C-alpha angles and dihedrals in degrees: 000000000000121000101211142032092212124051136182088227134013116192115201107209130033100215125109093292095048095047093046091050093049093048092049091051090048090053088051091059107268111140106179104064127151125193115198118199126180095206123076093256141023120264104075119208092348091076090071096041098089094163123098128250102092128117097022093130103027101040097017088231135102108247139168119244095258091048091053092046095048093053086064093040088057091050091051091050089053089063135056092251107138119231127200113188132182086035129124123213107224100186144353118203130204090252088058097254110150124202116197141163135197142162094257101024096048116199115337137179112202134176130208143185089227138008131205116200109210098161098141123212141292134224125252108255129212093270091063093052100054095223113176125226142065125322106242128155116269101064108114140144119266091241091055090052089049091055092045092055103033102038109016096038094229124135108217098201149335106234118041141192114189120208113207130017099239116144095260091053092049092049091048091051088062093040094053091047091052089050090057100260125129117243105199097189148323112239120208123181092202123075089242135048118268097215135065116295091236090059092048090054100039098039104035113016094042089054097038093242111160118243110204107200120193089023134116139187109256099177140018114199132193142092113224094002136015109277106166141010125203116211124193135186116246132216128228090284091052092249118143114256112228115238095029096092120138123190123218122189107216143140101215137045119196119201118215102161103136142297130265124205109250105234105139093124092056093042091051090053092049092243113152126227133197115198093227098045127076092198114079126210088270113078111243096018115107134180129203146161121028090341087069100036132342111258128204095219133030092228088072091047089057095050093048092047092052088056089052091051092050092048091049090051091049090050092052090046090057095054 
């Protein structure tokens, strides 16, 4: 349980950004810091990213996502930074009042001298893509599938079509293949891949998974479960070209069509954000990591979050 109702700093989000911000503020002299995380443990999205490729710049080592996360978890545990997991932040106001609720914490109203929003990002869902067809089970985001497999131990399907060539989708194409599933293709509406080149090579080319550039899904068919996906080539205006349709028999469609900074709490409070500025329009409220701008690598998330933690500490020091 928490020890105070007022903190020098409340960090919303216990992923890599939130932990880095809290630790930086601690190193700057703040002593009453609370990190609030909605999942049951610290680490954020990195806990489900069991592949390597993390920490090359920050730690100068090649780590998996959980390894990178738990280095910071260990550092947090070596301080007196308070952590509240399995708890959802319901609102953050301009005067830095934070409403939250959790199974163990119950409903709490806390205040702070400063707040750092490190809420990460979310994936674009089917509704944002305007994909035609029926609405059967088996259409999920690539990140959801990643959590199912790597944390929950649940295999979401056996035959996959992946829409979008973002990094998570590319990585999940490889992951599903290694789990024994068949990835029929990755469909990308642009004439170039959306993810890092290394992921295109290591996750698709190395496993002979087709990448269909300048293509899009024009129909998803099925009643209870996905049964078939229709893929068509697109022209320079991204319109489907008649006569280019291909049919793929599958039971699962993964969506990997981009990430959106998760800033609903700030938007609801009317607090403005500029993608290049850590300070929001509300004095003492800062935002960092993928909540500010989507980063390609977590090392950059960490460095940006450390800046946010330092700025929060400086703000408190000026009060």
